[in-house]
C-alpha positions as CSV (number, residue, x, y, z in Angstrom):
1,M,-75.2,-2.6,-176.0
2,T,-75.2,1.1,-176.7
3,K,-73.0,3.2,-174.4
4,T,-74.8,5.9,-172.5
5,S,-72.7,8.7,-171.0
6,I,-73.9,11.6,-168.9
7,Y,-71.8,14.7,-168.2
8,G,-72.1,17.3,-165.5
9,I,-71.6,18.0,-161.8
10,K,-72.6,15.3,-159.3
11,N,-74.3,17.6,-156.7
12,C,-76.4,19.5,-159.3
13,D,-80.1,19.0,-158.5
14,T,-81.0,18.4,-162.2
15,M,-78.2,15.8,-162.5
16,K,-79.6,14.0,-159.4
17,K,-83.0,13.8,-161.1
18,A,-81.4,12.4,-164.3
19,F,-79.4,9.8,-162.3
20,K,-82.5,8.8,-160.4
21,W,-84.5,8.3,-163.6
22,L,-81.7,6.4,-165.3
23,E,-81.3,4.1,-162.3
24,A,-85.0,3.6,-161.9
25,N,-85.2,2.6,-165.6
26,N,-82.2,0.2,-165.4
27,I,-80.2,2.3,-167.8
28,I,-76.4,1.6,-167.4
29,Y,-74.5,4.8,-167.9
30,E,-71.0,6.2,-167.5
31,F,-70.8,9.5,-165.5
32,H,-68.2,12.2,-166.4
33,D,-67.9,14.6,-163.5
34,Y,-66.7,18.0,-164.7
35,K,-65.1,18.6,-161.3
36,K,-62.8,15.6,-161.8
37,Q,-62.2,15.5,-165.5
38,A,-62.2,18.1,-168.2
39,P,-65.1,18.0,-170.7
40,D,-64.4,16.1,-173.9
41,E,-63.6,18.6,-176.6
42,A,-65.1,16.5,-179.4
43,I,-68.3,16.1,-177.5
44,L,-68.5,19.8,-176.8
45,K,-67.9,20.6,-180.5
46,Q,-70.6,18.1,-181.5
47,T,-73.1,19.4,-178.9
48,I,-72.5,23.1,-179.9
49,A,-72.9,22.2,-183.6
50,A,-76.1,20.3,-182.9
51,H,-77.8,22.7,-180.4
52,G,-76.1,26.0,-180.8
53,W,-73.9,27.7,-178.2
54,E,-76.9,29.6,-176.9
55,N,-78.4,26.3,-175.7
56,V,-75.1,24.6,-174.5
57,I,-73.9,27.6,-172.4
58,N,-76.0,28.3,-169.4
59,C,-76.5,32.1,-169.6
60,R,-78.6,32.2,-166.4
61,G,-76.0,30.8,-163.9
62,T,-73.4,32.3,-161.7
63,T,-70.5,31.2,-164.0
64,W,-72.0,33.2,-166.9
65,R,-72.6,36.3,-164.7
66,N,-69.0,36.1,-163.5
67,L,-67.7,36.4,-167.1
68,S,-66.8,39.9,-168.3
69,D,-69.2,41.8,-170.4
70,D,-66.7,41.7,-173.2
71,V,-66.6,37.9,-173.1
72,Q,-70.4,37.6,-172.9
73,N,-70.9,40.1,-175.8
74,A,-68.4,38.4,-178.1
75,M,-69.7,34.9,-177.4
76,D,-69.9,32.7,-180.5
77,G,-69.4,29.0,-181.3
78,D,-65.6,29.1,-181.0
79,S,-65.5,31.2,-177.9
80,A,-68.2,29.1,-176.3
81,L,-66.1,26.0,-176.8
82,Q,-63.1,27.7,-175.1
83,T,-65.3,29.1,-172.3
84,A,-66.8,25.6,-171.7
85,R,-63.4,24.1,-171.6
86,D,-62.2,26.7,-169.1
87,N,-65.4,26.8,-167.0
88,P,-67.2,23.4,-167.3
89,S,-69.9,24.4,-164.8
90,I,-71.2,26.8,-167.5
91,I,-72.4,23.9,-169.6
92,K,-76.1,23.1,-169.4
93,R,-76.6,20.0,-167.3
94,P,-76.9,17.2,-167.8
95,L,-75.3,16.6,-171.2
96,L,-76.4,13.1,-172.2
97,M,-74.8,11.2,-175.0
98,Y,-76.7,8.2,-176.4
99,E,-76.3,6.4,-179.7
100,G,-74.0,9.2,-180.9
101,E,-76.5,12.0,-180.2
102,S,-76.4,14.7,-177.6
103,Y,-79.2,15.8,-175.4
104,L,-79.3,18.8,-173.0
105,G,-81.1,19.1,-169.7
106,F,-83.4,16.6,-168.1
107,K,-87.1,16.2,-168.8
108,E,-88.6,12.9,-168.0
109,E,-90.7,12.8,-171.2
110,Q,-87.6,13.4,-173.3
111,Y,-85.7,10.6,-171.5
112,M,-88.7,8.3,-172.0
113,Q,-88.5,9.0,-175.8
114,I,-84.7,8.6,-176.0
115,F,-84.7,5.2,-174.3
116,A,-88.0,3.9,-175.7
117,T,-87.6,0.4,-177.0
């Protein structure tokens, strides 16, 4: 059986939608709550490499707006990794890992494709 992991914050509305979909479709998953455990650096590196920091870092949220202009303007892959480690709530949610691939956000159609048998 392939391990499915989902990363994020439990009370996030988008996370709740993803949980509900996974449970309704009998997908067994492991949840990593950023409020309780730091993000996995290897997963962050892989996700930034696959999707680009611009897609991994949520530039529309409060955490981004609270960063200094200097930090925002100098953002690149390396600084995005450090920023995500220091401020996990800035990572786009959910971050889904399935069969070694990372997926960002929740869209029912995308999840249907990911878990199609």
